[in-house]
C-alpha positions in Angstrom: 38.3 8.9 -24.1 36.3 5.8 -23.2 35.0 4.7 -26.6 31.7 3.4 -25.1 31.1 6.9 -23.6 31.9 8.6 -26.8 29.6 6.4 -28.9 26.8 6.9 -26.3 27.2 10.7 -26.4 27.1 10.7 -30.2 24.0 8.5 -30.2 22.3 10.7 -27.6 23.1 13.8 -29.6 21.7 12.2 -32.8 18.6 11.2 -31.0 18.3 14.6 -29.3 18.4 13.0 -25.9 21.2 15.5 -25.3 20.3 19.0 -26.4 22.0 22.4 -26.1 20.2 25.6 -25.4 18.8 27.1 -22.1 17.0 24.8 -19.7 15.8 25.6 -16.2 16.3 22.5 -14.0 14.3 21.5 -10.9 17.2 22.9 -8.8 16.6 26.3 -10.3 19.9 26.3 -12.2 19.8 27.3 -15.8 21.7 24.8 -17.8 23.2 25.1 -21.3 22.3 21.5 -22.0 19.7 18.9 -21.1 19.6 15.2 -21.0 16.3 13.4 -21.5 16.4 9.6 -21.6 12.7 9.5 -22.4 13.3 10.0 -26.1 15.0 6.6 -26.4 11.5 5.3 -27.2 11.8 2.9 -30.1 13.1 -0.6 -30.6 16.5 0.4 -32.1 17.1 3.1 -29.4 16.3 0.6 -26.6 18.6 -2.0 -28.1 21.4 0.4 -28.5 20.9 1.7 -24.9 21.1 -1.9 -23.6 24.4 -2.3 -25.4 25.9 0.8 -23.8 24.7 -0.2 -20.4 26.1 -3.7 -20.8 29.5 -2.4 -22.0 29.7 -0.1 -19.0 28.9 -2.9 -16.6 31.6 -5.2 -18.1 34.1 -2.4 -18.1 33.4 -1.7 -14.4 34.1 -5.4 -13.6 31.5 -5.3 -10.9 30.4 -8.7 -9.5 26.7 -9.2 -9.2 24.1 -12.0 -9.1 20.9 -10.3 -10.3 20.0 -7.1 -12.1 17.3 -4.8 -10.7 15.3 -2.1 -12.5 13.4 0.5 -10.3 9.9 1.3 -11.5 9.1 2.8 -13.9 12.0 3.9 -16.1 14.3 1.2 -14.8 12.0 -1.6 -16.0 12.8 -1.4 -19.8 16.4 -0.5 -19.0 17.0 -3.7 -16.9 15.3 -5.8 -19.6 17.4 -4.6 -22.5 20.6 -4.6 -20.4 20.0 -8.3 -19.4 19.4 -9.2 -23.1 22.5 -7.3 -24.3 24.8 -8.8 -21.6 23.8 -12.2 -22.9 24.0 -11.4 -26.6 27.2 -9.2 -26.5 29.1 -10.8 -23.7 27.6 -14.2 -23.1 26.7 -13.2 -19.5 23.3 -14.7 -18.5 21.9 -13.0 -15.4 18.4 -13.0 -13.8 16.6 -9.7 -13.5 13.8 -8.2 -11.4 11.9 -5.0 -10.9 9.5 -3.5 -8.3 6.0 -2.3 -8.2 5.1 1.2 -7.1 2.5 -0.3 -4.7 2.7 -3.6 -3.0 0.3 -6.3 -4.5 -1.9 -8.0 -2.0 -3.3 -10.7 -4.3 -1.9 -13.3 -6.6 1.8 -13.7 -6.0 1.8 -10.5 -3.9 4.7 -8.5 -2.8 6.8 -5.6 -4.1 8.9 -7.4 -6.6 8.4 -9.0 -10.0 10.8 -11.4 -11.8 13.7 -13.3 -10.4 14.2 -13.6 -6.6 16.4 -10.8 -5.3 19.2 -12.8 -3.7 22.8 -12.1 -3.2 24.5 -9.2 -4.9 22.1 -6.8 -6.7 23.1 -4.4 -9.4 20.6 -1.6 -9.9 20.0 -0.2 -13.4 18.4 3.2 -13.7 18.4 6.3 -16.1 19.9 9.2 -14.1 20.3 10.5 -10.6 18.6 13.8 -9.9 17.2 14.0 -6.3 18.1 10.4 -5.5 14.5 9.7 -4.5 14.4 6.4 -6.5 17.6 5.1 -4.8 16.2 6.0 -1.4 13.0 4.2 -2.2 14.4 0.9 -3.5 17.7 0.3 -1.7 16.0 -0.1 1.7 13.5 -2.5 0.1 16.3 -4.6 -1.3 18.1 -4.7 2.0 15.0 -5.6 3.9 15.0 -9.0 2.2 18.7 -9.5 3.0 19.9 -8.9 -0.5 23.0 -6.7 -1.0 23.0 -3.7 -3.4 26.5 -3.6 -4.9 26.2 -0.8 -7.4 24.0 1.6 -9.4 24.4 2.0 -13.2 23.1 5.2 -14.8 23.2 6.6 -18.3 24.5 10.1 -17.7 26.3 11.9 -14.9 26.0 15.7 -14.9 28.9 15.9 -12.4 27.2 18.8 -10.6 27.5 19.8 -6.9 24.8 18.2 -4.7 24.2 19.5 -1.2 28.0 20.1 -0.7 31.0 20.3 -3.0 30.7 16.6 -4.1 28.5 15.6 -7.0 25.0 14.3 -6.4 26.2 11.0 -7.8 29.1 10.8 -5.3 26.7 11.8 -2.5 24.4 9.0 -3.4 27.3 6.5 -3.5 28.5 7.6 -0.1 25.0 7.6 1.5 24.3 4.0 0.4 27.8 2.7 0.4 27.7 1.5 -3.3 29.6 2.6 -6.4 27.7 4.6 -9.0 28.7 3.7 -12.6 27.7 6.1 -15.5 27.8 5.2 -19.2 29.0 8.8 -19.8 29.4 12.1 -18.1 29.5 15.8 -18.8 33.3 16.0 -19.0 33.2 13.4 -21.8 30.4 15.4 -23.4 32.6 18.5 -23.5 35.4 16.4 -25.0 33.2 14.9 -27.6 31.7 18.2 -28.9 34.9 20.3 -28.5 36.0 19.9 -32.2 32.6 19.9 -33.7 31.5 23.1 -35.4 27.9 22.3 -34.9 28.3 22.9 -31.2 30.9 25.6 -31.1 28.4 28.2 -29.9 27.7 26.2 -26.8 31.2 25.3 -25.6 31.9 28.4 -23.6 28.5 28.3 -21.9 29.1 24.7 -21.0 32.5 25.6 -19.5 31.1 28.5 -17.5 28.3 26.4 -16.2 30.7 23.6 -15.1 32.9 26.2 -13.5 30.0 27.5 -11.4 28.2 24.2 -10.6 30.7 21.5 -11.3 31.6 19.2 -8.5 35.1 19.3 -7.1 37.0 16.3 -8.3 37.7 13.8 -5.6 35.4 15.4 -3.1 33.3 12.9 -1.1 
């Protein structure tokens, strides 16, 4: 297994960002696990999160000119990712983020930070409905910048509107690759031999059997 993904999952379990139980999702599905990036809410967690994102970006070998964090959750993520790319890999890249409402005074506009020029790599937490991507990608393209990818922390690998996963659907809709630090397949592999989670393995397999996306479906 990808060591970065394994370490991220272990970290998420320790921080209880990944929890097992019974959770009703917005879709109405009842999931045996839940991922909540909002609990990464202290200095150490944010630093570690940036390292995981930076490693995933380097492993993906994606070429980009500027990092972009969608408001609001993407703002701290893009900041820590930019810092960790420099500290861990000596990659110095500018970053930017957007406002939820356009500013009419001062410097004005939708965006804060570095100019959005060239190839833009978007850094966000997860994809659920895809609303954030649908909001910011057109804004980026309106100023003639080019979105080249979307990096998220966790991919549930569940069916979206069809047999493909929501992540694959987003990638196809916008013509950009979606990179995840980790996914549910890697979660299952990580906890498979751990007695602490033995009571949840069967439920996880059944859930994926029912709602898991068909591999390779686009």
